[in-house]
GUZA-125145 format. One line per 2 residues: number of its first residue (from 0); their letters; for each residue x negated, y negated, z negated of N, C-alpha, C. Coordinates in steps of 0.05 Angstrom, whole numbers. Layout:
<rs>
NUM = A = X:Y:Z:X:Y:Z:X:Y:Z | ...
</rs>
This chain:
<rs>
0 = MK = -644:-1053:-4639:-637:-1038:-4615:-606:-1038:-4613 | -597:-1034:-4589:-569:-1033:-4582:-557:-1006:-4589
2 = AI = -532:-1006:-4600:-518:-981:-4606:-488:-986:-4603 | -473:-964:-4599:-444:-965:-4597:-433:-954:-4623
4 = QI = -413:-967:-4634:-401:-959:-4659:-371:-959:-4657 | -358:-938:-4666:-329:-939:-4669:-323:-948:-4697
6 = AG = -313:-973:-4699:-310:-985:-4726:-283:-979:-4738 | -263:-972:-4721:-236:-967:-4731:-220:-956:-4707
8 = VG = -194:-952:-4712:-177:-941:-4691:-175:-960:-4668 | -183:-951:-4644:-182:-968:-4621:-203:-991:-4621
10 = DM = -223:-989:-4638:-242:-1011:-4641:-270:-1000:-4636 | -281:-1004:-4612:-308:-996:-4606:-325:-1021:-4600
12 = QV = -348:-1022:-4613:-364:-1046:-4612:-393:-1039:-4605 | -407:-1058:-4593:-436:-1057:-4589:-448:-1071:-4613
14 = VD = -465:-1057:-4627:-478:-1069:-4651:-508:-1068:-4648 | -522:-1082:-4666:-551:-1083:-4665:-562:-1069:-4689
16 = LG = -579:-1049:-4685:-591:-1034:-4706:-622:-1038:-4706 | -634:-1034:-4728:-663:-1036:-4729:-676:-1013:-4715
18 = MP = -699:-1018:-4703:-714:-996:-4690:-723:-975:-4710 | -722:-950:-4703:-733:-929:-4721:-763:-932:-4724
20 = EA = -773:-923:-4747:-801:-923:-4752:-815:-901:-4736 | -841:-900:-4737:-855:-879:-4723:-847:-852:-4734
22 = PK = -846:-831:-4717:-838:-805:-4726:-857:-793:-4747 | -846:-781:-4767:-862:-768:-4788:-868:-739:-4779
24 = AG = -880:-725:-4797:-887:-697:-4791:-863:-681:-4784 | -865:-666:-4761:-843:-650:-4752:-820:-664:-4737
26 = EV = -825:-690:-4732:-804:-706:-4720:-812:-715:-4691 | -791:-722:-4676:-794:-731:-4648:-778:-757:-4645
28 = LL = -790:-777:-4633:-775:-802:-4627:-766:-800:-4598 | -740:-802:-4594:-728:-801:-4567:-719:-828:-4557
30 = KI = -724:-833:-4532:-711:-856:-4518:-686:-844:-4506 | -663:-853:-4516:-637:-842:-4507:-630:-856:-4480
32 = DY = -627:-840:-4460:-622:-850:-4433:-592:-850:-4427 | -579:-827:-4430:-550:-824:-4424:-537:-808:-4446
34 = VG = -512:-815:-4453:-496:-800:-4472:-468:-797:-4461 | -457:-773:-4462:-430:-769:-4452:-409:-773:-4474
36 = FC = -386:-782:-4467:-363:-784:-4485:-350:-756:-4486 | -346:-746:-4510:-333:-720:-4514:-304:-724:-4523
38 = GS = -289:-702:-4521:-261:-703:-4531:-260:-710:-4561 | -280:-702:-4576:-281:-710:-4605:-285:-740:-4608
40 = DL = -300:-752:-4590:-303:-781:-4591:-276:-795:-4584 | -261:-784:-4565:-235:-795:-4559:-216:-793:-4583
42 = ST = -217:-769:-4596:-200:-766:-4620:-208:-786:-4642 | -234:-791:-4645:-243:-810:-4665:-233:-838:-4658
44 = YL = -235:-845:-4633:-226:-872:-4623:-196:-875:-4629 | -181:-854:-4626:-152:-855:-4630:-144:-851:-4659
46 = GK = -164:-847:-4677:-158:-843:-4705:-147:-815:-4712 | -153:-795:-4695:-141:-769:-4698:-162:-747:-4705
48 = NP = -186:-756:-4713:-207:-737:-4720:-212:-738:-4750 | -201:-717:-4764:-203:-718:-4794:-231:-713:-4804
50 = MV = -249:-704:-4787:-277:-699:-4797:-295:-723:-4797 | -284:-746:-4786:-301:-770:-4783:-294:-791:-4804
52 = KM = -315:-803:-4815:-311:-826:-4832:-322:-851:-4816 | -304:-870:-4811:-313:-893:-4796:-323:-915:-4814
54 = PV = -341:-932:-4804:-351:-933:-4777:-371:-910:-4771 | -372:-902:-4745:-390:-881:-4737:-401:-887:-4710
56 = IP = -426:-879:-4705:-438:-880:-4679:-432:-854:-4665 | -417:-854:-4643:-410:-829:-4630:-433:-817:-4613
58 = GH = -428:-794:-4602:-446:-783:-4582:-463:-759:-4590 | -458:-737:-4576:-476:-714:-4579:-481:-699:-4553
60 = EI = -474:-711:-4531:-481:-700:-4504:-503:-717:-4492 | -527:-708:-4494:-550:-726:-4493:-570:-719:-4471
62 = GA = -578:-740:-4456:-601:-738:-4438:-621:-759:-4448 | -646:-750:-4454:-665:-768:-4466:-693:-762:-4456
64 = TI = -712:-780:-4463:-740:-777:-4457:-756:-779:-4483 | -775:-762:-4486:-792:-763:-4510:-809:-788:-4509
66 = EA = -806:-805:-4530:-822:-829:-4532:-848:-825:-4548 | -846:-809:-4570:-869:-804:-4587:-864:-779:-4603
68 = VG = -885:-766:-4611:-882:-742:-4629:-899:-746:-4654 | -889:-736:-4676:-904:-738:-4701:-923:-715:-4705
70 = PN = -937:-714:-4727:-955:-692:-4733:-939:-666:-4736 | -953:-644:-4731:-941:-617:-4735:-917:-611:-4716
72 = VP = -918:-624:-4693:-898:-617:-4672:-912:-600:-4651 | -900:-579:-4642:-913:-561:-4622:-922:-577:-4597
74 = DS = -944:-568:-4585:-955:-580:-4562:-936:-579:-4538 | -917:-561:-4539:-898:-558:-4517:-879:-582:-4514
76 = LR = -878:-599:-4535:-863:-624:-4534:-882:-647:-4532 | -880:-662:-4509:-899:-683:-4504:-885:-709:-4495
78 = KG = -898:-731:-4499:-888:-757:-4491:-881:-756:-4461 | -858:-767:-4453:-850:-769:-4426:-833:-746:-4416
80 = MV = -830:-725:-4432:-813:-702:-4424:-784:-709:-4424 | -769:-699:-4405:-740:-701:-4404:-728:-678:-4421
82 = VT = -710:-686:-4439:-699:-666:-4458:-669:-671:-4463 | -657:-650:-4474:-631:-654:-4486:-634:-646:-4516
84 = VN = -611:-646:-4530:-612:-643:-4559:-591:-622:-4568 | -599:-604:-4585:-579:-588:-4600:-569:-605:-4622
86 = PY = -543:-614:-4621:-534:-634:-4639:-522:-624:-4665 | -525:-598:-4670:-513:-586:-4694:-534:-582:-4716
88 = TN = -525:-581:-4741:-543:-574:-4762:-535:-546:-4772 | -554:-533:-4786:-547:-508:-4799:-563:-506:-4825
90 = CG = -549:-497:-4846:-560:-498:-4873:-580:-475:-4878 | -577:-453:-4864:-595:-430:-4868:-587:-412:-4890
92 = HC = -565:-418:-4905:-558:-403:-4929:-530:-391:-4928 | -512:-402:-4912:-484:-393:-4912:-482:-366:-4897
94 = AS = -458:-355:-4898:-454:-328:-4885:-461:-329:-4855 | -453:-351:-4841:-458:-353:-4813:-488:-353:-4808
96 = CR = -503:-369:-4823:-532:-371:-4819:-545:-345:-4825 | -537:-332:-4847:-549:-306:-4854:-544:-285:-4833
98 = NG = -522:-288:-4818:-516:-269:-4796:-528:-277:-4770 | -543:-299:-4769:-556:-307:-4745:-539:-324:-4727
100 = RV = -515:-330:-4735:-496:-346:-4718:-496:-375:-4728 | -519:-388:-4724:-523:-414:-4736:-505:-435:-4723
102 = NA = -494:-430:-4699:-476:-449:-4686:-450:-453:-4702 | -444:-433:-4719:-419:-434:-4735:-425:-439:-4765
104 = CQ = -447:-452:-4770:-454:-457:-4798:-431:-470:-4813 | -426:-460:-4837:-404:-470:-4854:-407:-499:-4860
106 = HN = -432:-508:-4861:-438:-536:-4869:-449:-553:-4846 | -442:-545:-4822:-452:-559:-4798:-444:-588:-4799
108 = ET = -462:-605:-4790:-456:-634:-4785:-464:-640:-4757 | -445:-644:-4739:-451:-651:-4711:-455:-680:-4708
110 = LG = -475:-687:-4691:-480:-715:-4685:-455:-728:-4674 | -449:-752:-4684:-425:-766:-4674:-400:-759:-4687
112 = VQ = -401:-738:-4704:-376:-729:-4718:-380:-733:-4748 | -394:-713:-4761:-398:-715:-4790:-422:-733:-4796
114 = RD = -438:-741:-4776:-460:-759:-4780:-463:-777:-4755 | -477:-799:-4758:-480:-817:-4736:-493:-803:-4712
116 = GA = -483:-810:-4688:-492:-797:-4664:-513:-812:-4648 | -513:-806:-4622:-536:-814:-4605:-531:-838:-4587
118 = MR = -508:-852:-4589:-504:-875:-4572:-519:-899:-4583 | -545:-897:-4580:-564:-917:-4589:-588:-915:-4571
120 = EY = -605:-935:-4571:-627:-935:-4552:-650:-916:-4560 | -654:-912:-4586:-675:-894:-4595:-665:-878:-4619
122 = MI = -676:-855:-4623:-667:-837:-4645:-689:-818:-4653 | -692:-812:-4678:-711:-793:-4688:-696:-767:-4697
124 = LP = -707:-744:-4688:-695:-719:-4695:-717:-698:-4701 | -710:-677:-4716:-729:-656:-4720:-736:-642:-4694
126 = WE = -761:-634:-4691:-770:-623:-4665:-754:-598:-4658 | -744:-583:-4678:-730:-558:-4672:-704:-563:-4657
128 = KI = -694:-587:-4657:-669:-593:-4643:-673:-604:-4615 | -698:-606:-4607:-704:-617:-4580:-706:-594:-4560
130 = IP = -692:-596:-4538:-691:-575:-4518:-702:-586:-4491 | -726:-577:-4483:-736:-587:-4457:-718:-579:-4434
132 = AN = -716:-597:-4414:-699:-592:-4391:-716:-597:-4366 | -736:-581:-4362:-753:-585:-4339:-738:-583:-4313
134 = GM = -743:-602:-4294:-730:-602:-4269:-704:-617:-4268 | -695:-628:-4291:-670:-643:-4292:-675:-673:-4297
136 = TP = -655:-689:-4289:-657:-718:-4295:-644:-723:-4322 | -651:-744:-4336:-637:-751:-4361:-607:-753:-4358
138 = RD = -598:-764:-4335:-569:-766:-4331:-555:-739:-4332 | -566:-720:-4317:-554:-694:-4315:-556:-678:-4341
140 = CA = -576:-685:-4357:-579:-671:-4383:-555:-676:-4402 | -541:-698:-4398:-518:-704:-4414:-495:-685:-4410
142 = LI = -497:-668:-4389:-476:-649:-4383:-482:-622:-4396 | -506:-618:-4407:-513:-592:-4416:-497:-582:-4440
144 = EP = -495:-600:-4460:-482:-591:-4485:-453:-583:-4481 | -436:-600:-4468:-408:-591:-4465:-405:-566:-4448
146 = MS = -422:-563:-4427:-420:-539:-4411:-429:-514:-4427 | -448:-518:-4445:-458:-495:-4461:-436:-484:-4480
148 = VG = -417:-501:-4488:-395:-492:-4505:-378:-472:-4490 | -373:-477:-4464:-359:-458:-4447:-375:-432:-4443
150 = FH = -401:-435:-4438:-418:-412:-4435:-417:-394:-4460 | -417:-407:-4484:-416:-392:-4508:-390:-376:-4511
152 = AV = -368:-388:-4503:-342:-374:-4505:-342:-349:-4488 | -355:-349:-4465:-357:-325:-4448:-374:-304:-4462
154 = NR = -395:-312:-4475:-411:-293:-4491:-394:-281:-4513 | -378:-297:-4527:-360:-287:-4548:-340:-267:-4537
156 = AQ = -332:-271:-4512:-312:-253:-4499:-325:-228:-4488 | -352:-226:-4488:-366:-203:-4477:-357:-197:-4449
158 = VT = -356:-217:-4432:-346:-215:-4405:-365:-198:-4388 | -354:-180:-4372:-370:-165:-4352:-358:-167:-4325
160 = DI = -370:-154:-4305:-362:-156:-4278:-336:-142:-4271 | -325:-126:-4290:-300:-112:-4285:-276:-127:-4297
162 = DV = -281:-149:-4310:-260:-164:-4323:-246:-184:-4305 | -220:-188:-4310:-205:-211:-4301:-204:-230:-4324
164 = VM = -214:-255:-4320:-216:-275:-4341:-198:-298:-4334 | -179:-305:-4351:-162:-329:-4347:-173:-351:-4365
166 = VL = -179:-374:-4354:-188:-397:-4369:-166:-418:-4369 | -156:-424:-4392:-135:-444:-4395:-148:-471:-4401
168 = GC = -146:-489:-4382:-158:-516:-4384:-183:-519:-4369 | -184:-538:-4350:-206:-542:-4332:-220:-568:-4337
170 = GM = -223:-575:-4362:-241:-597:-4370:-269:-587:-4369 | -287:-603:-4380:-316:-596:-4379:-322:-569:-4392
172 = IG = -310:-564:-4415:-315:-539:-4429:-302:-516:-4414 | -278:-519:-4404:-266:-498:-4388:-282:-492:-4363
174 = IG = -292:-513:-4350:-309:-509:-4326:-334:-493:-4334 | -345:-499:-4357:-368:-483:-4366:-361:-453:-4369
176 = AI = -338:-448:-4379:-329:-420:-4382:-325:-407:-4355 | -313:-422:-4336:-308:-412:-4309:-335:-405:-4296
178 = VR = -354:-423:-4298:-380:-418:-4285:-393:-393:-4297 | -394:-391:-4323:-408:-369:-4336:-395:-343:-4330
180 = AA = -368:-342:-4330:-354:-317:-4324:-358:-309:-4295 | -358:-329:-4277:-364:-323:-4249:-392:-313:-4245
182 = LR = -411:-324:-4259:-439:-315:-4257:-442:-287:-4266 | -425:-278:-4284:-426:-250:-4294:-411:-231:-4276
184 = GA = -399:-241:-4254:-386:-224:-4235:-356:-220:-4240 | -345:-233:-4260:-317:-230:-4266:-299:-243:-4245
186 = TV = -274:-234:-4244:-253:-247:-4228:-241:-268:-4246 | -243:-294:-4238:-235:-316:-4255:-209:-329:-4245
188 = VA = -191:-332:-4264:-165:-346:-4258:-165:-372:-4274 | -165:-395:-4261:-165:-421:-4274:-136:-432:-4275
190 = VD = -128:-442:-4298:-101:-452:-4302:-104:-481:-4313 | -89:-499:-4300:-89:-527:-4309:-64:-540:-4298
192 = LD = -59:-565:-4306:-36:-581:-4296:-44:-600:-4273 | -70:-602:-4268:-79:-622:-4249:-92:-609:-4225
194 = DE = -82:-615:-4201:-92:-603:-4176:-121:-610:-4171 | -130:-634:-4178:-158:-642:-4173:-177:-625:-4190
196 = KL = -170:-621:-4215:-186:-604:-4232:-186:-575:-4223 | -164:-566:-4212:-162:-538:-4202:-179:-535:-4177
198 = AL = -180:-556:-4161:-197:-555:-4137:-226:-553:-4145 | -234:-568:-4165:-261:-566:-4175:-267:-539:-4187
200 = AK = -247:-528:-4202:-251:-501:-4213:-256:-480:-4192 | -242:-483:-4169:-246:-465:-4147:-274:-467:-4136
202 = QM = -284:-492:-4134:-311:-497:-4124:-332:-486:-4143 | -325:-486:-4169:-344:-477:-4189:-344:-447:-4194
204 = GA = -326:-432:-4181:-328:-403:-4183:-302:-389:-4189 | -280:-403:-4193:-254:-390:-4198:-245:-376:-4172
206 = TY = -235:-351:-4175:-225:-336:-4153:-196:-345:-4146 | -181:-350:-4167:-153:-359:-4165:-149:-383:-4182
208 = VI = -130:-401:-4174:-123:-424:-4190:-92:-425:-4192 | -82:-433:-4215:-54:-435:-4220:-47:-462:-4232
210 = NS = -30:-477:-4220:-20:-502:-4231:5:-495:-4248 | 2:-495:-4274:23:-485:-4292:47:-504:-4293
212 = AK = 44:-529:-4282:66:-547:-4280:84:-541:-4256 | 73:-526:-4237:88:-521:-4212:93:-491:-4207
214 = EN = 78:-474:-4220:80:-445:-4214:87:-430:-4239 | 98:-406:-4235:103:-388:-4257:78:-372:-4263
216 = VH = 65:-379:-4286:39:-366:-4292:42:-336:-4296 | 63:-327:-4309:67:-298:-4314:69:-283:-4287
218 = ER = 85:-294:-4269:88:-280:-4243:63:-280:-4227 | 48:-302:-4227:23:-303:-4212:3:-283:-4223
220 = LA = 1:-282:-4250:-17:-263:-4263:-10:-234:-4257 | 16:-229:-4256:25:-201:-4250:16:-194:-4221
222 = EI = 17:-213:-4203:8:-207:-4175:-22:-202:-4175 | -37:-219:-4189:-66:-217:-4189:-76:-192:-4202
224 = TD = -63:-184:-4224:-74:-162:-4240:-58:-136:-4238 | -41:-134:-4218:-24:-110:-4215:-7:-105:-4239
226 = GY = 1:-127:-4253:19:-125:-4275:6:-120:-4302 | -21:-117:-4303:-34:-111:-4328:-39:-136:-4345
228 = GP = -43:-159:-4332:-51:-182:-4347:-82:-184:-4347 | -92:-208:-4353:-121:-212:-4354:-134:-198:-4378
230 = DV = -158:-187:-4373:-173:-174:-4395:-182:-194:-4416 | -187:-218:-4408:-197:-239:-4426:-182:-265:-4420
232 = VI = -174:-279:-4442:-163:-306:-4439:-180:-324:-4456 | -189:-346:-4444:-205:-366:-4459:-188:-391:-4461
234 = EA = -181:-399:-4485:-163:-422:-4490:-181:-446:-4494 | -181:-465:-4475:-198:-488:-4476:-181:-514:-4475
236 = VG = -157:-513:-4485:-139:-536:-4485:-135:-546:-4514 | -126:-527:-4531:-120:-534:-4558:-91:-544:-4562
238 = AP = -73:-532:-4547:-44:-540:-4549:-27:-515:-4555 | -6:-519:-4570:11:-495:-4577:20:-479:-4553
240 = PT = 29:-491:-4531:38:-474:-4508:16:-456:-4497 | -9:-467:-4496:-30:-450:-4484:-40:-429:-4504
242 = YV = -39:-434:-4529:-46:-414:-4549:-26:-391:-4547 | 0:-397:-4546:21:-377:-4544:18:-362:-4517
244 = MA = 13:-376:-4495:9:-364:-4469:-14:-344:-4470 | -36:-351:-4483:-59:-334:-4485:-52:-307:-4497
246 = VE = -37:-307:-4518:-30:-282:-4532:-10:-266:-4516 | 9:-280:-4504:30:-266:-4489:20:-254:-4462
248 = EV = 1:-268:-4449:-7:-259:-4422:-31:-240:-4422 | -47:-240:-4443:-71:-223:-4443:-63:-194:-4442
250 = AF = -79:-178:-4429:-74:-149:-4426:-74:-135:-4453 | -62:-112:-4454:-64:-95:-4477:-94:-88:-4482
252 = TG = -103:-89:-4507:-131:-86:-4515:-149:-108:-4504 | -137:-131:-4497:-152:-153:-4486:-165:-170:-4508
254 = RV = -181:-190:-4499:-195:-208:-4517:-185:-236:-4512 | -178:-250:-4533:-170:-278:-4532:-192:-294:-4547
256 = VC = -204:-313:-4533:-224:-330:-4545:-214:-359:-4547 | -215:-370:-4571:-203:-397:-4576:-225:-417:-4580
258 = IG = -225:-438:-4563:-244:-460:-4565:-229:-485:-4575 | -206:-490:-4563:-192:-515:-4569:-180:-515:-4597
260 = YA = -178:-539:-4609:-165:-543:-4635:-136:-552:-4630 | -117:-537:-4640:-89:-547:-4640:-85:-565:-4664
262 = KV = -71:-587:-4659:-67:-607:-4680:-44:-601:-4699 | -28:-580:-4692:-5:-572:-4708:-5:-542:-4712
264 = DI = 11:-533:-4731:14:-504:-4735:28:-491:-4711 | 21:-466:-4705:33:-452:-4682:45:-426:-4692
266 = AF = 69:-420:-4682:83:-395:-4688:77:-375:-4666 | 68:-351:-4675:62:-329:-4656:80:-305:-4661
268 = QT = 84:-289:-4640:96:-263:-4644:73:-244:-4653 | 70:-242:-4679:47:-227:-4689:48:-197:-4682
270 = KL = 72:-187:-4674:73:-159:-4665:55:-155:-4641 | 51:-176:-4625:33:-172:-4601:4:-167:-4610
272 = FV = -3:-179:-4632:-31:-174:-4642:-35:-144:-4646 | -14:-132:-4658:-16:-103:-4665:-11:-86:-4641
274 = QK = 12:-91:-4627:19:-74:-4605:-2:-73:-4583 | -14:-96:-4578:-35:-97:-4558:-63:-91:-4569
276 = EL = -65:-88:-4595:-91:-84:-4608:-111:-105:-4598 | -104:-130:-4601:-120:-152:-4590:-144:-158:-4607
278 = DI = -165:-168:-4593:-187:-181:-4606:-183:-211:-4603 | -179:-225:-4625:-176:-254:-4624:-200:-267:-4637
280 = RG = -215:-282:-4622:-241:-292:-4631:-242:-322:-4629 | -254:-335:-4649:-260:-363:-4646:-287:-366:-4632
282 = SR = -291:-390:-4621:-316:-397:-4608:-323:-426:-4615 | -345:-429:-4629:-352:-456:-4639:-380:-464:-4629
284 = NA = -381:-488:-4618:-407:-499:-4610:-422:-481:-4590 | -448:-478:-4593:-464:-462:-4575:-490:-455:-4588
286 = MP = -503:-434:-4578:-529:-425:-4587:-551:-436:-4569 | -576:-437:-4578:-598:-446:-4561:-599:-431:-4535
288 = SD = -593:-405:-4535:-593:-389:-4511:-572:-399:-4491 | -550:-409:-4501:-529:-420:-4483:-539:-446:-4469
290 = FR = -554:-462:-4484:-566:-486:-4473:-585:-479:-4450 | -602:-459:-4456:-621:-451:-4436:-607:-439:-4411
292 = AV = -586:-425:-4415:-571:-413:-4392:-559:-436:-4375 | -548:-457:-4388:-537:-479:-4373:-559:-493:-4357
294 = IH = -582:-498:-4369:-604:-511:-4355:-612:-495:-4331 | -614:-468:-4334:-620:-451:-4312:-600:-454:-4289
296 = YL = -575:-455:-4296:-554:-458:-4276:-555:-486:-4263 | -558:-507:-4278:-558:-534:-4267:-582:-540:-4250
298 = TS = -604:-526:-4254:-628:-529:-4238:-629:-510:-4214 | -608:-494:-4211:-608:-474:-4189:-601:-487:-4162
300 = GV = -589:-511:-4163:-582:-525:-4139:-554:-519:-4128 | -539:-502:-4142:-512:-495:-4131:-490:-511:-4144
302 = CP = -496:-525:-4166:-475:-540:-4180:-470:-567:-4168 | -445:-574:-4161:-438:-601:-4151:-438:-621:-4174
304 = ID = -461:-628:-4184:-463:-643:-4209:-448:-670:-4207 | -450:-684:-4185:-438:-710:-4182:-407:-709:-4186
306 = RL = -395:-686:-4180:-366:-683:-4184:-358:-681:-4213 | -378:-675:-4230:-372:-672:-4258:-373:-698:-4273
308 = IS = -383:-719:-4260:-386:-745:-4273:-365:-765:-4262 | -346:-773:-4279:-325:-791:-4270:-335:-820:-4268
310 = DV = -353:-827:-4287:-362:-855:-4287:-387:-857:-4304 | -404:-877:-4297:-428:-884:-4314:-425:-913:-4320
312 = VA = -425:-919:-4346:-420:-947:-4355:-442:-957:-4374 | -445:-983:-4375:-463:-995:-4395:-449:-996:-4422
314 = PE = -465:-999:-4444:-453:-1000:-4470:-430:-1020:-4473 | -434:-1043:-4460:-414:-1065:-4462:-388:-1057:-4448
316 = EA = -389:-1037:-4431:-365:-1028:-4416:-352:-1003:-4429 | -363:-994:-4451:-354:-968:-4462:-325:-969:-4473
318 = QN = -318:-991:-4486:-291:-993:-4496:-270:-992:-4473 | -275:-1007:-4452:-256:-1006:-4429:-256:-978:-4416
320 = AM = -278:-965:-4415:-279:-938:-4404:-262:-919:-4421 | -264:-922:-4448:-248:-906:-4465:-218:-912:-4462
322 = KR = -211:-937:-4458:-183:-944:-4453:-173:-930:-4428 | -189:-930:-4407:-181:-917:-4382:-177:-887:-4386
324 = WV = -193:-875:-4403:-190:-847:-4409:-164:-842:-4424 | -157:-859:-4443:-132:-856:-4458:-108:-859:-4439
326 = EA = -110:-877:-4420:-87:-882:-4402:-84:-860:-4381 | -105:-847:-4373:-103:-827:-4352:-122:-803:-4359
328 = PA = -115:-788:-4380:-134:-767:-4389:-139:-745:-4368 | -119:-740:-4352:-123:-718:-4332:-142:-726:-4309
330 = KV = -146:-753:-4306:-162:-762:-4284:-192:-767:-4291 | -198:-763:-4317:-225:-768:-4326:-238:-741:-4333
332 = FR = -262:-737:-4322:-276:-712:-4328:-298:-717:-4348 | -319:-731:-4340:-340:-739:-4359:-348:-768:-4354
334 = IL = -347:-784:-4376:-357:-812:-4375:-384:-812:-4389 | -404:-822:-4376:-431:-825:-4387:-437:-854:-4394
336 = VK = -449:-859:-4416:-459:-886:-4423:-489:-886:-4418 | -497:-905:-4401:-526:-909:-4396:-537:-928:-4416
338 = M = -553:-917:-4435:-563:-933:-4457:-587:-950:-4448
</rs>
């Protein structure tokens, strides 16, 4: 069967793998239809992902169809069903797992990162990782996982309808946070460097948008919040300036939720942590409930799904698609590979 492999820095190849055997007890054989390229895949391609050992098959944003089920799989999973996949593992024994926060398992191995991913024609997985997506197409299912990460960040922030929420970064994960915060009735302020992404953020539920390359973010926030600052800031960029901005601009007693990974150390005015009595929280991956919430939203008919997909390419076109992303990162939202 056909698969995509990142063999080295800047080297993406189509390779041939053997077909998987019939699923064993508790397993499901998936026909992989579409897989999205994630920021972690881009980092791997550029040689900047320290968690990856190459060669690796990328991909954990999955739209698939059940091809076969093994023994001891619940009747709710049947051949022909359209599904997505929870791509994370959890050990069941670490502190995170004991506390029920399996998304942050200390020993997690995400598909396409610490283990080979889904950019292949067929794949076998434990039935517990299969998430039915009734009413969705396999193509659209590839959007569920990245959007669920933004949904989870809003849960971590405990957003309510009286909050002003600033989301830094309007990529797919940031858009997920904007949608979820808006669904909860919050006033959402979207911040990005790109006007096209800000226009999409407005369409997806942001009340206000700020282009930080052209506008003074502090002054705009003061106007919007009567000088108090946002109650919640969700950092979905992973850059030193946005991390610092999050801490400086959030209101006193506010919540800062961090999704993005900064590649370098960042210096903070730690007195703000104390003076503002801030809650600074990490947000990692997503919970099954976040996946279900995204599916509920995407099947509601209000999401402009086609605007979230920049391109759909064949496996043989994947390397060129990745090169286009490297050359114009602000102009690419989600690239899907049709397997």
